[in-house]
C-alpha positions as CSV (number, residue, x, y, z in Angstrom):
1,M,114.3,2.7,82.0
2,F,114.4,-0.8,83.3
3,R,111.2,-2.8,82.7
4,S,110.6,-6.2,84.2
5,P,109.9,-9.3,82.1
6,T,106.4,-9.4,83.5
7,F,105.6,-5.9,82.1
8,K,106.8,-6.9,78.7
9,L,104.7,-9.9,78.6
10,V,101.6,-7.9,79.6
11,L,102.3,-5.3,76.9
12,A,102.7,-7.9,74.2
13,A,99.4,-9.5,75.2
14,L,97.6,-6.2,75.0
15,V,99.0,-5.5,71.5
16,L,97.9,-9.0,70.4
17,V,94.4,-8.5,71.8
18,F,94.0,-5.1,70.0
19,A,95.2,-6.5,66.7
20,C,92.8,-9.5,67.0
21,S,89.9,-7.1,67.9
22,S,90.6,-4.9,64.9
23,Y,90.8,-7.9,62.6
24,A,87.5,-9.1,63.9
25,V,85.9,-5.7,63.4
26,M,87.2,-5.4,59.8
27,H,86.7,-8.9,58.6
28,K,83.1,-10.2,57.9
29,E,81.2,-12.8,56.0
30,V,78.5,-11.7,53.6
31,T,76.2,-13.4,51.1
32,I,75.9,-12.2,47.5
33,A,72.7,-13.2,45.7
34,D,72.8,-12.6,42.0
35,G,69.6,-14.0,40.5
36,D,69.5,-17.7,41.4
37,D,73.2,-17.8,42.3
38,K,74.3,-17.3,45.9
39,I,77.8,-17.2,47.3
40,T,79.2,-16.4,50.7
41,V,82.5,-14.5,50.9
42,S,84.9,-13.3,53.5
43,T,85.8,-9.7,53.0
44,F,87.3,-6.6,54.6
45,A,85.2,-4.3,52.3
46,H,83.7,-1.4,54.1
47,N,80.6,-1.0,51.8
48,V,78.7,-2.6,49.0
49,D,80.5,-0.8,46.3
50,D,83.9,-2.0,47.6
51,L,82.5,-5.6,47.8
52,L,81.3,-5.5,44.2
53,K,84.7,-4.2,43.0
54,Q,86.6,-6.9,44.9
55,Q,84.4,-9.6,43.5
56,E,84.5,-8.1,40.0
57,I,80.7,-8.0,39.8
58,H,79.6,-5.5,37.2
59,L,76.2,-3.8,37.1
60,G,74.5,-2.9,33.8
61,P,73.0,0.6,33.3
62,H,69.6,-0.6,34.4
63,D,70.7,-3.1,37.1
64,A,70.4,-2.3,40.8
65,V,71.7,-3.6,44.1
66,E,70.2,-3.9,47.6
67,P,71.2,-2.4,49.8
68,G,72.6,0.6,47.8
69,T,76.3,0.8,46.9
70,D,77.0,3.3,49.7
71,A,75.5,1.0,52.4
72,P,78.1,-0.3,54.9
73,L,78.6,-4.0,55.1
74,K,77.7,-6.0,58.3
75,E,78.5,-9.5,59.4
76,G,76.1,-12.0,57.9
77,C,74.3,-9.5,55.6
78,T,73.0,-10.3,52.1
79,V,73.7,-8.2,49.1
80,R,71.2,-8.7,46.3
81,I,72.0,-8.0,42.6
82,L,68.8,-7.0,40.8
83,R,69.4,-7.7,37.1
84,A,67.4,-5.7,34.5
85,F,65.2,-7.6,32.0
86,T,63.2,-6.5,29.0
87,V,59.5,-5.7,29.2
88,T,57.3,-4.6,26.3
89,V,54.4,-2.4,27.1
90,A,51.6,-2.3,24.5
91,A,49.2,0.6,25.0
92,D,47.5,3.4,23.0
93,G,48.3,1.8,19.7
94,R,52.1,1.5,20.1
95,K,54.7,-0.6,21.9
96,E,57.4,0.5,24.2
97,T,60.4,-1.5,25.3
98,I,61.6,-1.0,28.9
99,E,64.7,-2.3,30.7
100,T,63.8,-2.8,34.4
101,Q,64.7,-4.8,37.4
102,K,61.3,-4.3,39.0
103,K,59.2,-7.4,39.4
104,K,55.7,-6.1,40.0
105,V,53.7,-4.9,37.0
106,K,52.5,-1.9,38.9
107,E,56.1,-0.8,39.8
108,I,57.3,-1.4,36.2
109,L,54.6,0.9,34.8
110,Q,55.3,3.5,37.5
111,E,59.0,3.4,36.7
112,A,58.2,3.9,33.0
113,K,55.8,6.7,33.9
114,I,52.9,5.0,32.1
115,E,49.6,6.1,33.7
116,V,46.8,3.5,34.2
117,A,43.3,4.6,35.1
118,E,41.3,2.5,37.5
119,Q,39.0,1.2,34.8
120,D,41.7,0.2,32.4
121,I,42.5,-3.4,31.7
122,V,46.0,-4.5,32.4
123,K,47.3,-8.0,31.5
124,P,49.1,-9.4,33.5
125,G,47.3,-7.7,36.4
126,L,48.9,-4.8,38.3
127,D,49.8,-7.0,41.2
128,A,51.3,-9.8,39.1
129,V,55.0,-10.5,39.4
130,V,57.0,-11.0,36.2
131,D,60.6,-12.1,35.6
132,G,62.3,-12.2,32.3
133,E,61.0,-11.0,28.9
134,T,57.3,-10.1,29.2
135,E,54.6,-8.2,27.3
136,I,52.3,-6.1,29.4
137,R,49.1,-5.1,27.5
138,I,47.0,-2.1,28.5
139,Q,43.5,-1.7,27.2
140,R,42.1,1.8,27.7
141,V,38.5,1.7,28.9
142,S,36.2,4.7,28.7
143,F,32.5,5.3,29.2
144,K,30.0,7.5,27.4
145,E,26.3,8.2,27.8
146,V,24.5,7.9,24.5
147,V,21.0,9.0,23.8
148,E,19.0,7.3,21.1
149,D,15.5,8.1,20.0
150,K,13.1,5.5,18.6
151,K,10.0,6.5,16.6
152,I,6.6,5.5,17.9
153,P,4.3,5.3,14.9
154,Y,1.1,7.2,15.2
155,K,-2.3,5.5,14.9
156,T,-5.0,6.4,12.4
157,I,-8.6,6.8,13.8
158,R,-11.4,6.7,11.3
159,E,-14.7,8.3,12.1
160,K,-17.9,8.2,10.2
161,D,-19.3,11.5,9.0
162,R,-22.8,11.8,7.6
163,T,-22.1,15.3,6.2
164,L,-19.5,13.8,3.7
165,Y,-20.3,11.8,0.6
166,K,-19.5,8.1,0.8
167,G,-16.1,7.4,-0.7
168,T,-14.7,10.8,0.3
169,Q,-12.7,11.6,3.4
170,R,-11.3,14.5,5.3
171,V,-8.3,14.7,7.6
172,R,-9.5,16.3,10.8
173,Q,-6.2,16.0,12.6
174,E,-2.7,15.2,11.2
175,G,-0.8,12.4,12.9
176,K,2.5,12.9,14.5
177,N,5.0,10.2,15.5
178,G,6.0,9.9,19.1
179,I,9.5,9.6,20.4
180,E,10.8,6.9,22.8
181,R,14.1,8.0,24.3
182,N,16.7,5.5,25.4
183,I,19.8,6.5,27.4
184,Y,22.6,4.0,27.3
185,R,26.0,3.7,29.1
186,V,28.4,2.6,26.5
187,T,31.7,1.0,27.3
188,F,34.6,1.5,24.9
189,V,37.7,-0.6,24.9
190,D,40.6,1.0,22.9
191,G,38.0,3.2,21.2
192,K,35.7,0.4,20.1
193,E,32.3,-0.2,21.6
194,K,32.4,-3.2,23.8
195,E,29.1,-3.1,25.8
196,R,25.9,-1.1,25.9
197,K,23.7,-1.0,29.0
198,L,20.3,0.7,29.1
199,L,20.2,3.2,31.9
200,K,16.8,4.8,31.3
201,K,13.9,4.5,28.9
202,F,10.9,6.9,28.7
203,I,8.4,8.5,26.4
204,H,9.9,11.8,25.3
205,Q,6.9,12.7,23.1
206,E,3.5,11.1,23.0
207,P,2.3,10.2,19.5
208,Q,-0.7,12.1,18.1
209,A,-3.3,10.1,16.3
210,K,-4.4,10.9,12.8
211,V,-8.1,11.5,12.7
212,V,-9.8,10.8,9.3
213,A,-13.5,11.5,8.7
214,E,-15.1,9.1,6.2
215,G,-18.3,10.0,4.5
216,T,-21.4,8.0,4.7
217,L,-23.8,10.2,2.8
218,Q,-25.1,8.4,-0.3
219,V,-27.8,10.9,-1.6
220,A,-26.9,14.0,-3.7
221,S,-29.1,16.6,-5.3
222,R,-28.4,18.2,-8.6
223,G,-30.8,20.5,-10.5
224,G,-33.5,19.8,-8.1
225,R,-33.2,16.0,-8.6
226,D,-31.9,13.6,-6.0
227,F,-29.9,10.5,-6.8
228,T,-28.3,7.8,-4.7
229,F,-24.8,6.5,-5.3
230,D,-22.5,3.9,-3.9
231,R,-19.3,6.1,-3.6
232,V,-17.6,9.2,-4.8
233,L,-14.2,9.5,-6.5
234,R,-12.2,12.7,-7.0
235,V,-10.7,12.7,-10.5
236,E,-9.0,14.9,-13.2
237,A,-11.5,15.3,-16.1
238,S,-10.6,16.3,-19.7
239,A,-12.9,16.3,-22.7
240,Y,-12.9,14.9,-26.3
241,T,-15.2,15.0,-29.3
242,Y,-15.9,12.9,-32.4
243,T,-13.0,10.9,-33.7
244,G,-14.7,8.9,-36.3
245,R,-14.2,5.7,-34.3
246,N,-16.5,3.8,-32.1
247,T,-15.9,3.5,-28.4
248,Y,-13.9,0.6,-26.8
249,S,-17.3,-0.9,-25.9
250,G,-18.3,-0.8,-29.6
251,T,-20.9,1.9,-29.3
252,K,-20.9,5.2,-31.2
253,P,-19.7,8.0,-29.0
254,G,-22.1,10.7,-28.0
255,P,-23.2,12.9,-25.1
256,G,-22.9,10.9,-21.8
257,T,-20.0,8.8,-23.1
258,I,-17.1,8.8,-20.7
259,A,-13.6,7.3,-21.2
260,V,-12.1,5.7,-18.0
261,D,-9.3,3.6,-16.8
262,P,-11.1,0.2,-16.3
263,R,-8.8,-0.7,-13.4
264,V,-10.3,2.3,-11.5
265,I,-13.8,2.6,-13.0
266,P,-15.2,-0.6,-14.5
267,L,-16.7,-0.3,-18.0
268,G,-20.5,-0.1,-18.0
269,T,-20.6,1.8,-14.7
270,R,-23.3,4.5,-14.5
271,L,-21.8,7.8,-13.4
272,Y,-22.7,11.3,-12.5
273,V,-19.9,13.9,-13.1
274,D,-20.1,17.3,-11.5
275,G,-20.3,20.0,-14.2
276,Y,-21.1,17.4,-16.9
277,G,-24.1,15.3,-15.8
278,Y,-25.0,11.7,-16.2
279,G,-23.0,9.3,-18.2
280,V,-21.7,5.7,-18.6
281,A,-18.1,4.4,-18.7
282,R,-17.9,3.1,-22.2
283,D,-14.5,4.1,-23.6
284,V,-10.8,4.1,-22.8
285,G,-7.8,6.2,-23.8
286,S,-4.1,5.8,-23.7
287,A,-3.7,9.0,-21.6
288,I,-6.6,8.0,-19.3
289,V,-4.7,6.3,-16.5
290,G,-5.5,6.2,-12.8
291,N,-7.9,8.8,-11.5
292,K,-8.6,10.4,-14.8
293,I,-11.6,10.5,-17.1
294,D,-12.4,12.0,-20.5
295,V,-16.0,13.2,-21.1
296,F,-17.5,13.4,-24.5
297,L,-18.7,16.8,-25.8
298,E,-20.3,17.5,-29.2
299,S,-17.7,20.0,-30.5
300,E,-14.0,20.7,-30.4
301,A,-14.7,24.2,-29.1
302,A,-16.8,22.8,-26.2
303,A,-14.0,20.4,-25.4
304,R,-11.4,23.2,-25.4
305,R,-13.7,25.3,-23.1
306,W,-13.9,22.3,-20.7
307,G,-10.1,22.0,-20.5
308,R,-8.9,20.0,-17.5
309,R,-10.5,20.3,-14.1
310,M,-10.9,18.4,-10.9
311,V,-14.4,17.0,-10.3
312,N,-16.3,14.5,-8.2
313,V,-17.6,11.4,-10.0
314,Y,-20.5,9.6,-8.4
315,F,-20.9,5.8,-8.9
316,L,-24.7,5.5,-9.2
317,N,-26.6,2.6,-7.7
């Protein structure tokens, strides 16, 4: 078929326009950002993966790229290479090394599946941005209510009693310590107590006072005879007889001679001993220590019959 020169020129122009349009569609300029390095390249690559291969850019096992490797390339777009770096996480008594390309502390911990409670202390903070080798330290914070009881010492109340001899006393009511209860909120950091805050304080148990009756009576009657005294002492009384030696006071022992501990009953003190009678503290003995006395009897048999007994000793006026 005959075609005119004009038709051929038009057809050639259309082919050229189509070829130029296809070239324009396939060719593009993109920027590659790899850390602080940026380059702009012209490429016919269809997606990010093709671009990386063309540019011989290799990704490590923990590196990432934005957009993803399957993303199509567009004119003027930027492809970012996110290089992994080493982060050490110290928590719960151990350290873990992580390779990541995340920048924010919170994202790094999420990626490593390390849980952080709201009260835990994280350094640097969760919103901090890190780059390069970094140590992230996590301190576990926990709280506990602790109850502590404090003793409230009881008081002693002394009451005069005219029915008791002077120098004697009787406990009418035993004392009991009270309890002050304190409730604290204790903060523990990594298992160690860091802070203690008092939440509540109250009297859990009131103390009970000890009530002691003290005698004031200074007149006693024995055998129909009254005598007055200064005080009464409860003692353990034993008995002894002639030893062939004089008393510590230098007198010859006889009825009414009483051996005492001079630190308790001064020598020369006039006494009345229940079950024995009147006497004077004139002697001492190596076994007579503290609240003990030894009364003189005229025979060894009488001393054995006396034995050892608890008696009241009256200090006569």
